[in-house]
C-alpha positions as CSV (number, residue, x, y, z in Angstrom):
1,M,-33.2,-32.7,55.1
2,R,-37.1,-32.4,54.9
3,A,-39.1,-35.5,55.0
4,I,-42.7,-36.4,54.9
5,V,-43.2,-39.4,57.6
6,Y,-45.8,-41.5,59.2
7,T,-45.5,-43.9,62.4
8,E,-49.1,-45.4,62.3
9,A,-51.4,-46.5,59.7
10,G,-54.4,-44.3,58.9
11,D,-55.7,-41.5,56.6
12,A,-53.6,-39.0,55.0
13,G,-53.7,-36.9,58.3
14,V,-51.2,-39.3,59.8
15,L,-48.5,-37.7,57.3
16,R,-46.3,-35.1,58.7
17,L,-43.3,-32.9,57.5
18,V,-40.1,-33.3,59.8
19,E,-36.4,-32.6,59.7
20,R,-34.2,-35.9,59.3
21,P,-30.5,-36.4,59.3
22,E,-29.0,-36.8,55.7
23,P,-28.4,-40.5,55.3
24,T,-25.1,-41.9,54.2
25,P,-24.7,-44.3,51.0
26,G,-22.9,-47.6,51.9
27,P,-21.3,-50.0,49.4
28,G,-23.2,-50.5,46.1
29,E,-25.6,-47.9,47.2
30,V,-26.5,-44.6,45.8
31,R,-28.0,-41.1,47.3
32,V,-30.3,-39.3,45.3
33,R,-31.7,-35.8,45.9
34,I,-35.1,-36.2,44.9
35,Q,-36.7,-33.7,42.6
36,V,-40.1,-34.9,42.0
37,S,-41.9,-38.1,43.9
38,G,-44.7,-39.9,42.2
39,V,-47.7,-41.0,43.9
40,N,-49.5,-44.5,43.2
41,P,-52.8,-46.1,44.9
42,T,-50.1,-48.5,46.1
43,D,-48.6,-45.7,48.3
44,W,-52.2,-44.7,49.9
45,K,-53.2,-48.1,50.5
46,S,-49.8,-49.1,52.4
47,R,-50.2,-46.0,54.4
48,S,-53.5,-46.6,55.3
49,G,-53.6,-50.4,55.9
50,T,-49.9,-51.1,57.3
51,A,-48.6,-50.0,60.5
52,P,-44.7,-49.2,60.1
53,D,-42.1,-50.6,62.6
54,D,-40.9,-47.1,62.8
55,E,-41.1,-43.6,61.0
56,Q,-42.0,-44.5,57.6
57,V,-41.3,-42.2,54.4
58,P,-44.1,-43.0,51.8
59,D,-44.0,-43.2,47.8
60,Q,-42.1,-45.5,45.9
61,D,-41.5,-43.8,42.6
62,G,-39.2,-40.6,42.0
63,A,-36.6,-38.8,40.1
64,G,-33.6,-36.6,40.6
65,T,-30.1,-36.3,40.7
66,V,-27.2,-38.6,42.3
67,D,-25.7,-36.8,45.3
68,A,-23.5,-39.2,46.7
69,V,-22.2,-42.6,45.5
70,G,-21.1,-45.6,47.8
71,A,-18.2,-47.6,47.0
72,G,-18.8,-49.9,43.6
73,A,-21.8,-48.3,42.6
74,P,-21.6,-47.6,39.2
75,F,-22.9,-43.8,39.0
76,A,-21.6,-40.4,39.5
77,V,-22.6,-37.4,41.5
78,G,-24.8,-35.3,39.3
79,D,-26.1,-38.2,37.2
80,R,-30.0,-37.9,36.4
81,V,-32.0,-40.7,37.5
82,W,-35.2,-42.4,38.2
83,V,-35.8,-44.9,41.1
84,W,-38.3,-47.7,41.9
85,D,-39.8,-49.3,44.8
86,A,-38.1,-47.0,47.3
87,A,-40.1,-47.8,50.2
88,Y,-41.0,-51.3,49.6
89,R,-39.6,-53.0,52.7
90,R,-37.5,-50.0,53.2
91,P,-38.2,-47.1,55.8
92,G,-37.4,-44.5,53.2
93,G,-39.6,-43.6,50.5
94,T,-39.3,-40.7,47.9
95,A,-41.3,-38.1,49.7
96,Q,-38.0,-36.7,51.1
97,E,-35.3,-34.6,49.7
98,L,-32.5,-37.4,50.0
99,V,-33.0,-41.1,49.8
100,V,-30.6,-44.2,49.6
101,L,-31.0,-47.1,47.6
102,P,-29.1,-50.0,46.3
103,A,-27.6,-49.2,42.9
104,R,-30.1,-51.6,41.2
105,Q,-33.2,-49.4,42.0
106,V,-31.5,-46.6,40.4
107,V,-31.8,-46.1,36.7
108,P,-30.2,-43.5,34.3
109,L,-32.8,-40.8,33.0
110,P,-31.7,-39.0,29.7
111,D,-31.2,-35.4,29.5
112,A,-34.3,-35.3,27.1
113,A,-36.8,-36.8,29.7
114,S,-38.1,-34.5,32.5
115,F,-38.1,-35.3,36.2
116,D,-41.8,-35.5,36.0
117,L,-41.6,-38.3,33.6
118,G,-38.9,-40.1,35.6
119,A,-41.2,-39.8,38.7
120,A,-44.2,-41.3,36.8
121,L,-42.2,-44.3,35.3
122,G,-41.6,-46.7,38.5
123,I,-44.9,-48.7,39.6
124,P,-47.0,-47.8,36.5
125,A,-44.5,-48.5,33.6
126,L,-42.9,-51.4,35.2
127,T,-46.3,-53.0,36.0
128,A,-47.4,-52.3,32.2
129,H,-44.2,-53.8,30.8
130,L,-44.7,-57.0,33.2
131,A,-48.4,-57.2,31.9
132,L,-47.4,-56.8,28.2
133,T,-44.8,-59.7,28.6
134,A,-47.1,-61.9,30.6
135,G,-47.6,-64.5,28.2
136,D,-43.8,-64.8,27.4
137,T,-42.0,-67.9,28.6
138,E,-38.5,-66.3,29.1
139,P,-38.4,-62.8,30.7
140,A,-36.9,-60.1,27.9
141,P,-37.2,-56.6,27.7
142,L,-39.9,-55.0,25.0
143,A,-38.4,-53.8,21.9
144,P,-39.5,-52.0,18.5
145,G,-41.3,-55.0,16.9
146,A,-41.5,-57.3,20.0
147,L,-45.1,-57.1,19.8
148,A,-45.7,-57.0,15.9
149,G,-48.7,-58.6,14.7
150,R,-50.3,-58.7,18.2
151,T,-53.6,-57.0,19.1
152,V,-53.4,-55.8,22.9
153,L,-56.5,-54.7,24.9
154,V,-55.7,-52.3,27.7
155,A,-58.7,-52.2,30.3
156,G,-58.6,-48.6,31.6
157,G,-56.6,-46.5,29.3
158,A,-56.8,-43.3,30.9
159,G,-55.0,-44.6,34.0
160,A,-51.4,-44.4,34.7
161,V,-50.5,-48.0,34.0
162,G,-53.1,-48.1,31.0
163,H,-51.4,-45.1,29.9
164,A,-47.9,-46.8,30.1
165,A,-49.2,-50.0,28.5
166,I,-50.7,-48.1,25.6
167,E,-47.4,-46.5,25.0
168,L,-45.2,-49.2,25.4
169,A,-47.4,-51.5,23.2
170,V,-47.6,-49.2,20.3
171,W,-43.8,-48.5,20.5
172,A,-43.2,-52.5,20.6
173,G,-45.5,-52.9,17.4
174,A,-48.9,-54.0,18.8
175,R,-52.3,-52.8,17.6
176,V,-54.0,-51.2,20.8
177,I,-57.7,-51.4,21.8
178,T,-58.4,-49.5,25.0
179,T,-61.8,-49.2,27.0
180,V,-62.5,-45.9,29.0
181,S,-65.3,-44.5,31.0
182,S,-66.0,-41.1,29.7
183,P,-65.2,-38.8,26.4
184,E,-62.5,-37.1,28.3
185,K,-60.7,-40.2,29.0
186,A,-61.2,-41.3,25.4
187,R,-59.4,-38.3,24.5
188,L,-56.6,-39.1,26.9
189,A,-56.3,-42.7,25.3
190,R,-56.3,-41.4,21.9
191,A,-53.4,-38.8,22.9
192,A,-51.3,-41.9,24.2
193,G,-51.5,-43.6,20.9
194,A,-54.4,-45.8,21.1
195,H,-55.6,-47.1,17.8
196,V,-59.4,-48.2,18.8
197,V,-61.0,-46.5,21.9
198,V,-64.0,-48.0,23.3
199,D,-66.3,-46.1,25.8
200,Y,-67.9,-48.8,27.9
201,R,-70.6,-46.9,29.3
202,H,-71.9,-45.8,26.0
203,D,-70.9,-48.5,23.6
204,D,-71.4,-52.1,23.3
205,A,-68.0,-52.8,24.3
206,E,-67.8,-56.8,23.2
207,A,-69.2,-55.6,19.7
208,R,-66.8,-52.8,19.3
209,I,-63.9,-55.2,20.4
210,H,-64.8,-57.8,17.9
211,E,-65.4,-55.3,15.3
212,A,-62.0,-53.9,15.7
213,A,-60.6,-57.2,16.2
214,A,-62.3,-60.2,14.2
215,D,-60.0,-63.1,15.2
216,G,-59.8,-61.8,18.8
217,V,-57.1,-60.1,21.0
218,D,-53.9,-61.5,22.0
219,L,-53.4,-60.1,25.3
220,V,-55.7,-58.1,27.8
221,V,-54.0,-55.6,30.3
222,E,-56.7,-55.8,33.1
223,V,-57.3,-53.5,35.8
224,N,-60.9,-54.8,37.0
225,P,-61.0,-58.6,36.5
226,H,-64.4,-58.8,38.8
227,A,-66.2,-56.6,36.2
228,N,-64.2,-57.5,32.8
229,A,-63.8,-61.5,33.4
230,G,-66.6,-62.1,31.0
231,L,-65.7,-59.5,28.4
232,D,-61.9,-60.8,28.1
233,L,-63.5,-64.2,27.7
234,A,-65.5,-63.3,24.7
235,V,-63.1,-61.1,23.2
236,T,-59.7,-63.2,23.3
237,R,-58.6,-65.4,20.8
238,P,-57.4,-69.1,21.4
239,D,-54.2,-69.3,23.6
240,A,-54.5,-65.4,24.8
241,T,-53.3,-64.3,27.9
242,V,-55.1,-61.9,30.4
243,A,-52.8,-60.2,32.7
244,V,-54.4,-58.8,35.7
245,Y,-52.5,-56.4,37.8
246,A,-55.1,-54.6,40.0
247,T,-58.4,-55.2,41.6
248,D,-60.4,-52.9,43.7
249,R,-62.8,-55.8,45.5
250,S,-61.9,-58.0,48.2
251,E,-64.2,-60.7,47.3
252,P,-63.4,-63.8,45.2
253,M,-63.8,-63.6,41.6
254,S,-66.0,-65.7,39.3
255,L,-64.7,-67.0,36.0
256,D,-66.7,-69.4,33.6
257,V,-63.9,-72.2,33.4
258,R,-65.1,-74.2,30.6
259,P,-65.1,-71.6,27.8
260,A,-61.7,-70.4,29.3
261,M,-60.5,-74.1,28.9
262,T,-61.7,-74.6,25.5
263,K,-59.7,-71.2,24.7
264,N,-56.7,-72.6,26.5
265,L,-56.6,-69.1,28.0
266,R,-53.6,-68.0,30.2
267,W,-54.5,-65.8,33.5
268,R,-51.6,-64.1,34.8
269,F,-52.0,-62.3,38.3
270,L,-48.9,-59.6,38.7
271,L,-47.7,-57.7,41.6
272,T,-44.6,-55.7,40.7
273,Y,-42.9,-55.8,44.0
274,T,-43.0,-59.7,44.1
275,V,-42.2,-60.9,40.4
276,Q,-39.2,-62.7,39.9
277,E,-35.9,-60.8,39.5
278,A,-35.2,-61.7,36.1
279,E,-38.7,-60.3,35.1
280,K,-38.2,-57.1,37.0
281,D,-34.9,-56.5,35.5
282,A,-36.2,-57.0,32.1
283,A,-39.0,-54.4,32.8
284,V,-36.7,-52.0,33.9
285,A,-34.6,-52.4,30.9
286,G,-37.3,-52.2,28.4
287,V,-38.8,-49.1,30.2
288,R,-35.4,-47.5,30.1
289,A,-35.0,-48.3,26.2
290,A,-38.4,-46.8,25.7
291,V,-37.6,-43.8,27.6
292,E,-34.3,-43.4,25.8
293,A,-36.5,-43.7,22.4
294,G,-38.8,-41.1,23.8
295,A,-41.8,-43.4,23.5
296,L,-43.1,-42.9,27.0
297,R,-44.2,-39.2,27.7
298,I,-46.3,-37.3,30.2
299,G,-48.3,-34.4,30.2
300,D,-51.9,-33.6,28.8
301,D,-50.9,-33.4,25.1
302,A,-49.3,-36.9,25.6
303,G,-52.7,-38.3,27.5
304,L,-51.3,-38.2,31.1
305,P,-52.1,-34.7,32.8
306,V,-50.1,-33.8,35.9
307,L,-51.4,-32.6,39.2
308,R,-48.4,-31.2,41.4
309,F,-48.3,-30.6,44.9
310,P,-45.4,-29.0,47.2
311,L,-43.7,-31.4,49.7
312,E,-45.8,-29.9,52.6
313,R,-48.8,-30.9,51.0
314,T,-48.3,-34.7,50.3
315,A,-51.3,-35.7,52.4
316,D,-53.4,-33.6,49.8
317,A,-51.4,-35.4,46.8
318,H,-52.4,-39.0,48.5
319,R,-56.0,-37.6,49.0
320,A,-56.1,-36.8,45.3
321,V,-54.8,-40.3,44.3
322,E,-57.3,-42.0,46.8
323,D,-60.1,-39.8,45.3
324,G,-59.5,-41.3,41.9
325,A,-57.7,-38.3,40.3
326,T,-57.3,-38.7,36.4
327,G,-53.7,-38.2,35.5
328,K,-50.5,-38.4,37.4
329,V,-50.1,-36.8,40.9
330,L,-46.7,-35.6,41.4
331,I,-44.9,-34.1,44.6
332,D,-42.0,-31.2,44.0
333,V,-39.7,-32.3,46.8
334,T,-36.9,-30.2,46.1
335,P,-37.6,-26.5,45.6
């Protein structure tokens, strides 16, 4: 089978196309023939910053069909599925034609959902679900009405996680405000379903958010805490939650503690790989339900344009994500 591998940390040039033996699933495992692999920032960051012990196949997310089933795995050959965390602490990610994973990391994909959508779910949609439920005391899947009466602020609504957060929050009944950095990204956020879109480079973001949510927002899905901590503090209501899932800076974050104490704010920092198993399982269940309901979408009309590459150009796909491409970067793995 064809696979993309790297054996040292470095830029996208370390990725190479090779032929590898087909893997065999063991008990409780499923072999998936990957049709489409999704690329996320975590994929190029892992490739550039961490040297693997042996040959490493990149990319966490993907979608395809079940190709073989180990004993006890609850799938059948031919089932359409999406997978998550394929390369986390494992040598085999989704930039290869066949991947073997524990059945827990393989999720049914409805016939009405495309492989493109399936490949776009893992890291972005699960992270969005974790952020939207960060203020809950007990893990539970999102469902229609779960966020009814709440106002959610999504920072960076045109990104992959922001897009998923908008769609999941709207599906769960929330009123959604989002911030973006350009008119084109504003168009994408509206297509995703955001009720209020604020272009922070041209608008007074604090004033616009206060205008849209006079009592303050209940939950912030935050991608840039260094830049937005002050804004989040200003626009949240008492007892609100700020869920931080990313940062592009290495220096410590500054937080005005006394006003945050006065509001009894909760700051929750999230990494999808390391959350408690019950939270991850709830996120998988919630995302699966949203897909089955048609609430998660992909494509320009849905607010998430697709940039696609063939498997042999995986390096270019990684470069596109590293360069900040707007939309979802996908790799066609199986011709």
